[in-house]
C-alpha positions in Angstrom: -13.1 -71.7 46.2 -11.8 -74.5 43.9 -13.6 -72.8 41.0 -11.0 -70.0 41.1 -8.2 -72.5 40.1 -10.2 -74.1 37.2 -10.8 -72.7 33.8 -14.3 -72.8 32.6 -13.3 -72.8 29.1 -10.8 -75.2 27.5 -8.2 -74.2 25.0 -7.3 -70.9 26.4 -3.7 -70.0 25.8 -1.5 -67.4 27.4 0.0 -65.1 24.9 3.8 -65.5 24.4 4.6 -62.0 25.5 2.7 -62.6 28.9 4.6 -65.7 29.9 7.1 -65.4 32.7 9.7 -67.7 31.3 13.4 -66.8 31.4 14.2 -64.8 28.1 16.0 -67.0 25.6 19.7 -66.5 25.7 20.0 -65.1 29.2 21.3 -68.4 30.7 23.2 -71.3 29.3 23.2 -74.8 30.5 26.1 -77.0 29.8 25.8 -80.7 29.1 27.0 -81.4 32.6 24.0 -79.5 34.0 26.0 -76.4 35.0 24.2 -73.1 34.4 25.9 -69.8 33.6 24.9 -66.4 32.6 25.3 -65.8 28.9 27.1 -62.5 29.4 29.6 -64.2 31.8 30.0 -67.1 29.2 31.0 -64.6 26.5 33.5 -62.9 28.8 35.0 -66.3 29.4 35.6 -67.1 25.9 32.4 -69.1 25.7 33.9 -71.6 28.2 31.7 -72.6 31.2 33.5 -71.4 34.3 31.8 -74.2 36.3 33.1 -77.1 34.4 35.4 -75.7 31.7 33.0 -77.0 29.0 34.0 -75.5 25.6 30.7 -74.3 24.0 30.5 -74.6 20.2 31.1 -71.2 18.7 31.6 -70.0 15.1 33.8 -68.0 12.9 32.4 -64.7 14.3 33.6 -65.5 17.8 36.9 -67.2 16.7 37.9 -64.0 14.7 37.1 -61.9 17.7 39.4 -64.0 19.9 42.4 -64.4 17.3 42.5 -61.0 15.6 43.9 -57.9 17.4 41.2 -55.6 15.9 40.2 -55.3 12.4 40.5 -58.1 9.7 39.6 -58.4 6.0 37.3 -61.1 5.0 38.4 -62.9 1.9 36.2 -64.2 -1.0 33.0 -63.4 1.0 30.7 -63.5 -1.9 31.3 -67.1 -3.0 28.1 -69.2 -2.8 27.3 -72.8 -3.6 25.5 -74.0 -6.8 23.5 -77.0 -7.4 25.1 -78.8 -10.5 23.6 -82.1 -9.7 20.0 -80.8 -9.0 20.2 -82.9 -5.9 16.9 -83.6 -4.0 16.2 -85.8 -1.0 13.3 -84.9 1.4 13.8 -81.4 0.0 15.7 -79.7 -2.7 19.4 -78.8 -2.1 18.7 -75.2 -3.2 16.0 -75.0 -0.6 18.4 -76.3 2.1 21.0 -73.7 1.1 18.4 -71.0 1.2 17.2 -72.0 4.6 20.8 -72.2 6.0 21.7 -68.8 4.7 18.5 -67.3 6.2 19.1 -69.0 9.5 22.8 -68.3 10.0 23.3 -65.1 7.9 26.4 -66.9 6.3 27.0 -67.7 2.7 28.5 -71.1 3.4 30.2 -73.3 5.9 33.6 -71.5 6.0 34.7 -68.0 6.4 38.4 -66.9 5.6 40.1 -63.7 6.6 43.4 -62.0 7.0 44.4 -59.6 9.9 46.9 -59.0 12.7 47.3 -61.4 15.5 49.6 -60.2 18.2 50.9 -57.7 15.8 51.6 -59.9 12.8 49.5 -60.8 9.8 47.8 -64.2 9.9 45.4 -65.9 7.4 42.5 -67.8 9.2 39.9 -70.1 7.6 37.2 -71.0 10.1 34.3 -73.4 9.6 30.8 -72.9 10.9 28.9 -76.0 12.0 25.6 -74.1 12.0 25.6 -74.1 8.2 24.4 -77.6 7.1 26.6 -79.2 9.8 29.8 -77.5 8.7 29.8 -79.8 5.6 32.6 -79.5 3.0 31.3 -78.6 -0.4 32.9 -77.0 -3.5 32.7 -73.6 -2.0 34.3 -74.6 1.3 37.1 -76.3 -0.5 37.6 -73.3 -2.9 37.6 -70.6 -0.2 40.2 -72.7 1.8 42.4 -73.2 -1.3 42.3 -69.4 -2.1 43.1 -68.6 1.4 46.1 -70.7 1.2 47.0 -69.1 -2.0 46.7 -65.7 -0.3 49.0 -67.0 2.5 51.6 -68.1 0.0 51.3 -64.9 -2.1 51.8 -62.6 1.0 54.2 -65.0 2.7 52.0 -65.4 5.8 51.2 -68.3 8.2 47.9 -70.1 7.9 45.5 -71.4 10.6 42.6 -73.7 9.8 39.8 -74.1 12.3 37.8 -77.3 11.7 34.3 -78.0 12.7 32.5 -80.2 10.4 30.4 -83.4 9.9 32.4 -84.1 6.8 31.8 -84.0 3.1 28.5 -82.6 1.8 26.6 -85.5 0.4 24.4 -83.1 -1.8 27.4 -82.3 -3.9 28.7 -85.9 -4.1 32.0 -86.2 -6.2 32.3 -82.3 -6.3 32.6 -82.4 -2.5 35.1 -85.2 -2.3 37.4 -83.5 -4.8 37.9 -80.8 -2.1 39.9 -83.2 0.0 42.5 -83.6 -2.7 42.5 -79.9 -3.7 43.0 -78.6 -0.2 45.7 -81.3 0.6 47.6 -80.3 -2.6 47.4 -76.5 -1.6 48.7 -77.3 1.7 51.7 -79.1 0.1 52.3 -76.0 -1.8 52.3 -74.0 1.5 54.8 -76.4 2.9 57.0 -76.1 0.0 57.1 -72.4 0.5 58.2 -72.8 4.0 55.2 -71.2 5.5 53.6 -72.5 8.8 50.3 -74.3 8.9 48.5 -74.7 12.3 45.5 -76.9 12.3 42.9 -76.5 15.1 40.3 -79.3 15.5 37.2 -78.2 17.4 34.0 -80.1 18.2 33.2 -81.9 16.0 35.9 -82.6 13.4 34.8 -85.7 11.5 34.6 -87.3 8.1 36.5 -86.0 5.0 37.7 -82.9 6.9 39.6 -85.3 9.3 40.8 -87.2 6.3 42.3 -84.2 4.6 43.3 -80.7 5.9 42.5 -81.1 9.5 45.3 -83.6 10.2 47.9 -82.1 8.0 49.1 -79.2 10.2 52.9 -78.6 11.0 51.3 -78.6 14.4 47.8 -80.2 15.1 46.0 -78.9 18.0 42.5 -79.1 19.6 40.2 -77.7 22.2 39.4 -79.9 25.3 36.8 -82.5 24.8 36.3 -82.1 21.1 35.1 -85.0 19.0 37.6 -86.0 16.4 37.3 -88.9 14.2 36.4 -90.3 10.7 33.2 -92.3 11.3 31.2 -91.6 14.4 31.4 -93.8 17.5 28.0 -95.5 16.8 29.1 -96.5 13.3 32.6 -97.8 14.5 30.9 -99.8 17.2 28.3 -101.3 14.8 30.9 -102.1 12.2 33.5 -103.7 14.6 30.9 -105.3 16.9 33.2 -104.3 19.8 32.6 -102.0 22.9 34.6 -98.7 22.5 37.2 -97.6 25.2 36.2 -94.8 27.4 36.8 -91.3 25.9 37.0 -92.8 22.4 37.4 -90.1 19.7 37.8 -87.3 22.3 40.7 -84.8 21.8 42.4 -86.3 24.9 42.0 -89.9 23.5 43.3 -88.8 20.0 46.3 -86.9 21.6 47.2 -90.0 23.7 47.5 -92.1 20.6 49.7 -89.6 18.7 47.4 -87.8 16.3 47.4 -84.4 18.1 50.4 -82.3 19.3 48.7 -80.2 21.9 45.3 -79.5 23.6 44.8 -75.8 24.0 42.3 -74.0 26.3 40.3 -71.4 24.3 41.6 -68.6 26.6 45.0 -69.4 25.6 44.4 -70.0 21.9 45.7 -66.6 20.6 49.0 -66.7 22.4 49.6 -70.4 21.8 48.9 -70.2 18.0 51.4 -67.3 17.7 53.9 -69.2 19.9 53.8 -72.1 17.6 54.2 -69.9 14.5 57.2 -68.1 16.1 58.8 -71.4 17.0 58.3 -72.8 13.4 59.6 -69.6 11.8 62.5 -69.2 14.3 61.4 -65.7 15.2 61.6 -64.0 18.7 58.7 -65.1 20.8 55.9 -62.7 21.2 53.7 -62.0 24.3 50.3 -60.4 24.6 51.7 -57.7 26.7 54.2 -56.7 24.2 52.7 -57.0 20.7 55.0 -55.6 18.0 53.9 -52.6 16.1 54.5 -52.5 12.3 
């Protein structure tokens, strides 16, 4: 009898298609251990209904949440170069190629214009899946051009940050984007146009030190990591224990660096509420969207 349960030959493997494992993507397990169906998660704005955990999403999902229907992507064909011929464990050009193939994206930010609650809005959204959402020359240029488009068309601008910081493979070319985007935002402010900055998980490094914290109103999703250097580096540098919740959105708001924390299901109406308040316009509701 026991022979029935023993393989006579070693090294026999079950083919992948014959395994009875749950298909990838059918379920999602949050960091707190809660399990939810992927379809239900999508219907709930990619927020776990069990524990309110905001799952990391990209520009595709944010554009679906924010825009009423159609939108026009801006400067979608801009791609990064390798002026420094950078190479560490692999060539930068190889990293770019792999990131493009894996994500289907051209770089770590997408910019678009479309109607949100009936009025035109320019949105720039970072994608953490593309080399950690790192800020290189293309990211800075696309954000700068999106701001220029907002100025030209006299439209409000929303920046959605999700980044590990400046892209080290581009060195000074990357760091220059901090100054360039900040200067463009100053021009937007001089034009009297609203800028809303949304910090999502994670917003760190040069992103935090530039456009992510320059909004007329700075908002964040619950629980997002927001800081310059990471908690481990801060702890090692200072030699001190960090307080509970250090660098979470709630901690940052408590210390005055955020104005509001916004649940993702409320994001569209809250962003447009802030824009209406800044521009002294009649307040819009999702039920009564103006038609132009």
